[in-house]
C-alpha positions in Angstrom: -6.2 -37.2 -6.1 -6.1 -38.3 -9.7 -2.7 -36.9 -10.5 -3.5 -37.4 -14.1 -5.5 -34.3 -14.4 -2.6 -32.0 -13.5 0.1 -34.3 -14.9 0.5 -32.4 -18.1 0.2 -28.9 -16.5 3.8 -27.5 -16.4 3.2 -24.6 -14.0 0.6 -23.8 -11.4 0.4 -20.2 -10.1 -2.0 -18.9 -7.4 -3.2 -15.3 -7.6 -3.8 -14.0 -4.1 -4.7 -10.8 -2.4 -5.2 -9.9 1.2 -8.5 -8.1 0.5 -11.3 -7.9 -2.0 -11.6 -5.1 -4.6 -7.9 -5.0 -5.7 -8.7 -6.4 -9.2 -7.4 -9.9 -8.6 -9.7 -11.5 -11.2 -8.9 -8.7 -13.6 -5.1 -9.4 -13.2 -5.7 -13.1 -13.5 -7.6 -12.6 -16.8 -5.1 -10.1 -18.2 -2.2 -12.3 -17.4 -3.9 -15.3 -19.0 -4.6 -13.2 -22.2 -1.0 -11.9 -22.3 0.4 -15.4 -21.8 -1.8 -16.7 -24.6 -0.7 -13.7 -26.7 2.9 -14.9 -26.1 2.0 -18.3 -27.6 1.4 -20.3 -24.4 -1.5 -22.7 -23.5 -3.2 -21.3 -20.4 -5.8 -22.4 -18.0 -7.7 -20.5 -15.4 -9.2 -22.2 -12.4 -11.7 -19.7 -10.8 -12.2 -20.8 -7.2 -13.6 -17.4 -6.1 -16.8 -18.6 -4.4 -17.9 -15.0 -3.5 -17.7 -13.6 -7.0 -16.8 -15.8 -10.0 -16.5 -12.9 -12.5 -14.0 -14.4 -14.9 -16.6 -16.1 -17.2 -18.0 -12.7 -18.0 -14.5 -11.2 -18.6 -13.8 -14.0 -21.1 -17.3 -13.8 -22.6 -18.2 -17.5 -22.1 -21.6 -17.0 -20.4 -23.0 -20.0 -18.6 -22.1 -23.0 -20.7 -23.1 -26.6 -20.0 -20.2 -28.2 -18.2 -19.6 -31.7 -19.5 -17.9 -34.6 -17.9 -15.5 -37.1 -19.4 -13.8 -40.2 -17.9 -11.2 -38.1 -16.1 -13.5 -35.4 -14.7 -15.0 -32.1 -15.8 -14.0 -30.7 -19.2 -12.9 -27.1 -19.0 -14.6 -24.5 -21.2 -12.4 -23.2 -24.1 -12.6 -19.5 -25.0 -11.1 -19.9 -28.5 -11.2 -22.5 -31.4 -7.5 -23.2 -31.0 -8.2 -24.3 -27.3 -5.3 -22.1 -26.1 -7.2 -20.7 -23.1 -9.2 -23.1 -20.9 -11.5 -22.0 -18.1 -13.2 -23.7 -15.2 -15.2 -21.5 -12.9 -17.2 -22.3 -9.8 -19.8 -20.0 -11.4 -20.5 -22.8 -14.0 -21.7 -25.1 -11.3 -24.2 -22.8 -9.6 -27.7 -23.3 -10.6 -28.6 -19.6 -10.3 -25.9 -17.1 -11.3 -27.4 -14.5 -8.9 -27.4 -16.9 -5.9 -25.0 -16.1 -3.0 -23.0 -19.0 -1.8 -24.1 -19.3 1.9 -22.3 -22.5 2.9 -20.4 -23.5 6.0 -16.7 -24.2 5.8 -16.7 -28.0 5.4 -19.1 -27.9 2.4 -17.0 -25.2 0.7 -13.8 -27.1 1.4 -15.2 -30.3 0.0 -16.4 -28.5 -3.2 -13.0 -26.8 -3.7 -11.2 -30.1 -3.1 -13.2 -31.8 -5.7 -13.0 -28.8 -8.0 -9.2 -28.6 -7.9 -8.7 -32.3 -8.6 -11.5 -33.1 -11.0 -10.9 -30.9 -14.0 -9.4 -32.6 -17.0 -7.0 -29.9 -18.1 -4.9 -31.8 -20.6 -1.7 -30.1 -21.7 -1.1 -26.6 -20.3 1.9 -24.3 -20.0 0.5 -22.4 -17.1 -2.6 -22.8 -14.9 -3.6 -19.6 -13.0 -5.8 -20.1 -9.9 -8.0 -17.2 -8.9 -8.7 -17.5 -5.2 -11.1 -15.8 -2.8 -9.7 -12.7 -1.0 -8.1 -13.2 2.5 -6.4 -16.1 4.2 -9.4 -18.3 4.9 -10.3 -22.0 4.9 -10.9 -21.8 1.1 -7.2 -20.8 0.6 -6.0 -23.7 2.7 -8.3 -26.1 0.8 -7.0 -24.9 -2.6 -3.4 -25.2 -1.4 -3.7 -28.6 0.2 -5.3 -30.0 -2.9 -2.9 -28.4 -5.3 0.2 -29.3 -3.2 -0.5 -33.0 -3.8 0.5 -32.1 -7.3 2.8 -29.1 -7.3 2.4 -25.4 -6.9 5.1 -23.2 -8.3 4.0 -20.3 -6.1 1.8 -17.2 -5.8 1.5 -13.8 -7.4 0.2 -11.3 -4.9 -2.0 -8.4 -6.0 -2.2 -5.1 -4.2 -3.2 -1.5 -4.9 -0.9 1.5 -4.1 -2.5 2.5 -0.8 -1.0 1.5 2.5 -4.3 -0.1 3.7 -4.2 -2.6 0.9 -0.5 -3.3 1.2 -1.1 -4.0 5.0 -3.6 -6.7 4.0 -1.1 -8.1 1.5 1.5 -8.2 4.2 -0.7 -10.7 6.1 -1.0 -12.7 2.9 2.8 -12.8 2.7 2.9 -14.2 6.3 0.3 -16.8 5.2 2.5 -17.8 2.2 5.5 -18.2 4.4 3.6 -20.3 7.0 2.3 -22.6 4.4 5.6 -22.9 2.5 4.2 -21.3 -0.6 6.8 -19.5 -2.7 6.0 -15.9 -3.5 6.7 -15.4 -7.2 6.2 -11.6 -7.0 3.9 -8.7 -6.2 1.8 -6.8 -8.8 0.6 -3.3 -8.0 -2.8 -2.8 -9.7 -4.7 0.5 -10.3 -1.3 2.2 -10.3 -2.4 5.5 -11.8 -5.1 6.3 -14.3 -4.5 6.4 -18.1 -6.6 9.2 -19.7 -8.4 7.8 -22.7 -8.0 11.0 -24.6 -4.4 12.0 -24.2 -2.9 8.7 -22.7 -1.3 10.6 -19.8 -1.1 8.6 -16.6 -2.2 10.4 -13.3 -1.7 8.9 -9.9 -5.1 8.9 -8.2 -3.9 7.0 -5.2 -0.5 7.2 -3.6 2.2 5.5 -5.6 4.8 2.8 -5.0 3.1 0.8 -2.2 3.7 -2.5 -4.1 7.4 -1.7 -4.7 7.9 -0.8 -1.1 6.1 -3.9 0.1 8.3 -6.1 -2.2 11.4 -4.5 -0.8 10.3 -4.9 2.8 9.4 -8.5 2.4 12.3 -9.5 0.1 9.8 -10.4 -2.7 10.2 -9.7 -6.4 8.3 -6.6 -7.6 6.7 -7.8 -10.9 5.4 -4.4 -12.0 2.6 -1.8 -11.8 -0.6 -1.9 -13.9 -2.4 1.4 -14.5 -6.2 1.7 -14.7 -7.2 2.1 -18.3 -10.9 2.7 -19.0 -10.6 1.2 -22.5 -9.1 -2.0 -21.1 -11.8 -2.2 -18.3 -14.5 -1.7 -20.9 -13.1 -4.5 -23.1 -13.0 -6.9 -20.1 -16.6 -5.9 -19.2 -17.6 -6.8 -22.7 -15.6 -10.0 -22.8 -13.2 -8.7 -25.5 -9.5 -9.5 -25.8 -7.7 -6.2 -25.1 -4.4 -7.7 -26.3 -5.8 -7.4 -29.9 -7.7 -4.2 -29.4 -5.1 -2.0 -27.6 -1.6 -3.5 -28.3 0.1 -0.1 -27.7 -1.6 0.8 -24.4 0.6 1.3 -21.3 -1.5 -1.2 -19.5 -0.9 -3.9 -22.1 2.8 -3.3 -22.1 2.8 -3.5 -18.3 0.8 -6.8 -18.2 3.0 -8.1 -21.1 6.2 -7.4 -19.2 4.8 -8.9 -16.0 3.8 -12.1 -17.8 7.3 -12.3 -19.4 9.0 -11.9 -16.0 6.7 -14.5 -14.5 7.4 -17.0 -17.3 11.2 -16.5 -16.9 11.0 -17.1 -13.1 8.8 -20.2 -13.7 11.2 -21.6 -16.3 14.4 -21.1 -14.3 13.0 -22.6 -11.1 
């Protein structure tokens, strides 16, 4: 692997979940925006073969991906080049096509993808992975470990079914020697767009309980805020639109805790 491509990346963080539908790509995008808001240079590597949704959330469409001497050049979402993105979605000829590939082909693509992006200098690289504990995870891990992975952030929702799946993900992390940087509980309550009151639609506290049971750090809960979801759907930066929302303060505090733990490691 050309170590050069990740040589100037200070921290590499995987975002994992045991199951689909818990909002992992949303959390990855929100964390990236909050870190950028805090003045950091951030990259997102979107390796979710099943649903590369981050390009839409960051409003970059389907740009032409260029190559330079050291590999693929990431797509920048802002003129200051403070948020870089490389998505598997950029490499698919047809955005509506399903990826129906056998393991070895996926593994080879992920291997190439992880090592062949010319990131330049970054404070944090967030890696959005497919759900579960599959070959794809191992391929990402094996390729990144040749460089260095700081650890993983696990995303769950409050219900016990989801936390059960995340428990398997924790076992996966322990078996592969991947440090767990913390657990985020997503969809933790619903923020009313009219009165800003937060109601618990699902049960509450699953993430916190899971963190306690497994001896992991609980990074925080992120409520569902329709305004924030709408801004992501439209590819707008919620950190500028809703700086006083409960969701923004939750994500902001999670990103600060994450930074502190990365910097003290």
